[in-house]
N, C-alpha and C positions, 0 to 999 in steps of 0.2 A: 374457613380455609377453602382455597380454590381447588376445584376438582381437576384431576389429571385427565387429559383427553384419551380417547380410545387408542389402542396401539396402532390400528390401521390408519389413524389420522396423522401419524408420523412416518408414513412410508413414502418412498420416492420410486415412482414407476418409470420404466422406459429408458433406463440408463444404457448408453452405448457400451458394447463390450470393451474390456480393458485392452490396451494395445498388445500385450503379450498373448492374451487369449485369442484375439483376432488373428494375430501372426501365426500361431500354431494351427488355428482352424483353416486358414487359407493355404498354408504350406501343405496341409493334408489334402485340401481340395484340389490343388494343382498337381498333386502326386509327385512332389519333389522327393526322390528316393536315392538310395545308395548308388544305383546304376547311373542316375543323372550326375551325382557328385563325382563319380569316377570319370565320367565323360568330360565334365567341366574341368576337373583337375588336370587333364591331359593338355589343356590349352592355357593354363595359368602362366607358365613360363613365358610363352609368346606374348601374352597380354601384359604381364608385368614389365617386360622389356620396353613396351611402348607406353607405359603408364605416365611418365613425365610429359611425353608429347600429348597425350590425351588431356591431361590437366591444363597445360598451357593453351592447347588448341581450343578447348572448350570456351575459355573466357575471351580469347582473341575473337572467336566467332560471335559470342554474345555482344561484344563491344562493336562489332562490325555491322550488326543488324540494328537499324534505327529503333525498332520497337523495344527490343530487349536492352539496348543501350539507354533508352529513356527510363525503363523500369529501374535499372541499376544506377542511374544518375551519371552515366558515362558518355553523354552526348558529345562532350568536348575532349574526350580522352579518359584514360584510366585515372582513378584515385588510387594511388599506390598502396596506401594503408588498407583500403577496402579490398583491393585486388588480392593483397597478401592474405587477408582473412578468408576470402572466397576460395582461393587456391588451397589454403590449409584445410578448410572444411572438406573440399572435394577430394583432396589427397587421402584424408582419413576415411572418408566414405568409400573411395575406390579400393583402398587397402582392405577394408572389411569385406567388400564385395568379392574381391579376388581370393580372400581367405574363406569365402563361402560361409560367413557368419550367420547362424540361425539362432543365436541366443535371444532370450527374452529382453536382455538389455539393449540389443540392437533394434528390437521392435520399438522400445521406448525412444531410442535415438531417432528413428525414422518418424515417429509420431511427433516428436519435438521439432524436427525439421519441417514438417507440414505446418505446424503452428507458426514457425518463423516465416514460411512463405506467405502466410496470411497477414503479415505485417506485425507479428508479435515477437520478433527477434530484437536484438540490441539496436539495430539500425532502423527498425520500423519500416522495412521495405516490403511492399506488397508485390508478390510475383503471381500474376494471373495463372490459374491452374492449367490453362492450355499450354503454357510454356514449360511447366513442370512435366506434364504428360508427354509432350513431344520430345523433351530433352531426354527422358528415360528411353524413349524409342530410338533416339539418335545414338545413345550409348550402346544399345543393342546392335545397331548398325555398325558402330565403330568397332565393337568386338568382332563382328563377322569380317570386317575389312582387314583388321589386324591379323586375324587367323589366316585369311587367304594370302595376305602379303608375306606371312611367315612361311608359306609353302606347306601348310598342314593339309593333309589329304581330306577329301570330302567325307570319308567314313569316320574321321575324327571330328571335323567341324560340325557336321549335321547333328549328331546326338549332343554335342556340347552346347550348340546354340539352342536346342530344345530345352536343356536344363537352365541355361542362362536366362532364357525368355520367361520360363516359369518363375524363377527366382526374382527377376527384376519386376515382374508384374505384381507380385505380392508386396514388394517394397513400395511400389507406386500406390497401392491401395492403402498402406499404412500412412504414407505421407498425405494422401487425400483425406483420410480420416482425421488426421491432425488439423489439416486446413479447414475442413468443414466445422469441426468443433470450435476452433478459434474464431472463425467468421460468425458463427452463431452466438458466441459469447458477447460480441459487441453489436449484435443485431437487435434493435428495439427502439422505443420512443424516448426512454428516459433512463438515467443511470441508477443503479442499486449497488451499494458497496458491500464487500465482504471483509469483515475485520477478523483476523485470525490470531490465536493466542497459543502460548506454550510452544510445544514442539512443532506445531503446524507451520510456524514462521520459518523454520529451518528449510522446509520444502517449498513453500509457496510465497514467502514474504509476509509482511505485516498486513497488507491490504490489497485487494483486487477489486476492480470495478467492472461489473457486467451491465448489460442493458436489457430492459424489460419492455414488453408491449402492454398497452392498456388492457387490464383484465387478467394479467398474469398473476399466478399465486406464488407463495413461498416455495412450494414444491417445484414449480417450473424453473425458478431461479436456482434452487439447489441442484436440479438436474443439469442445468447449464454448468454450474460450478464443478460438480463431480465428473462431468464429461471432460471439462477443461483440465482438471488436475486429478486424473484417475488414480495417481499414486497415493492419494490421501484416503481412498475408499477403505483400504484394508485396516486403517487406523480408526477412522470415524464411523464407519458403517458396518453392519452385518447383513448378509443376505437372508431373505425370508422367502420361502417357497409357498405358492398357493396352487390350488387345483381349480379347474373350471370345466364343468361338463358342457360340451358343445351341443348345440341344438342339432337334431337329426344325425347324431354321430354316436358310435358305440364305445368311444374312448374318452378319457379325461385328459384335458390339456393342462400341463404344468407351466407356470410362469414365475419369474423371479422378481421380487422387489427388494428394496433396502430400507432399513430403519436405523436410528442411532445405535451405535455399538453399546453394549452394556458396560457398566462401571462408572457412569456419571457423565457421559458426553452431553453437552447442552448446546442447543441451537436457539439463539435469541433473535427476536425480530423487533428492532428498535428498543432493545433493552428488556423486552418481555419474553420470558421462556415460552417457546412454542408449545411445550408440553402442558402449559396451564392456560393457554389462550385458545386460538382456533385451530391449532395444529398446523400442518403444512398447507392447509386449504386457505389460509389467510391471504387476502389480496395484498400485493405490493404497490407502492406509490413512489413517485419521484423522490430521489435522495434518501430512500430508506436504507437502513443498515442491517445486515444479517451478520451476527457474531457467532463464531464457533469456538467453544471452550472445551479443552480436553479435561478428563477427570482431575479433580484437585485444584482447579483454577477458580 
């Protein structure tokens, strides 16, 4: 009978924070508070009145600039179906912004938008991060301009802009997080497939393909996978806390890893259960398959 590997051989280290966790952490960091929200709310009516203009004007501008027109495939003019999709997405985003949405679901929405900007959306369009960053800055500028043109006094505009700037900066961070995770998922020398079974297919589909570097281990690919689809962590994994006594320090450092959730979750590497082989330290090779089975499969 084959021996089961040690528990720590089935741990994943260094996972990025989940979008909702990072969202809450950064909103606390920038200090977005009730006073900011009250100040922002005093400008919502003026901004909402100009919302259709902002939506239309944004894409007219992107089409007029050669670099962004090339990114969107609009060098010879708008693709009307694509333009409608973009305007619809922007309208929903702007409505949620003006509603000052700070829900965990909005964090996941922003993270997904970042993945789309990395070319992982339905149209596979890659938007360089420089244009995403500066576009968020331009939206802040548009907010300030609309407030001024609405005749709002400085004592209303200044604290409102402080709040909007905090809020938009955290949104940008969540989109950047999604972008970096998606870019990393396809960064490497050769493909490795993930085959998903049972209820996992409802969230992530039947199969995903990541890329690995020479010398990467099963753990490295699982880290890429669970960074890319963090919504699966709560189902597939459970957190494990470790302590480490730092040299020349009088305190113990705690850090978190993850291991397969109890109840029968199985991680197979080319059909072999990692729990009975080399664990997550096993090296991966071109065209390997990592299969994840929920309990009972």
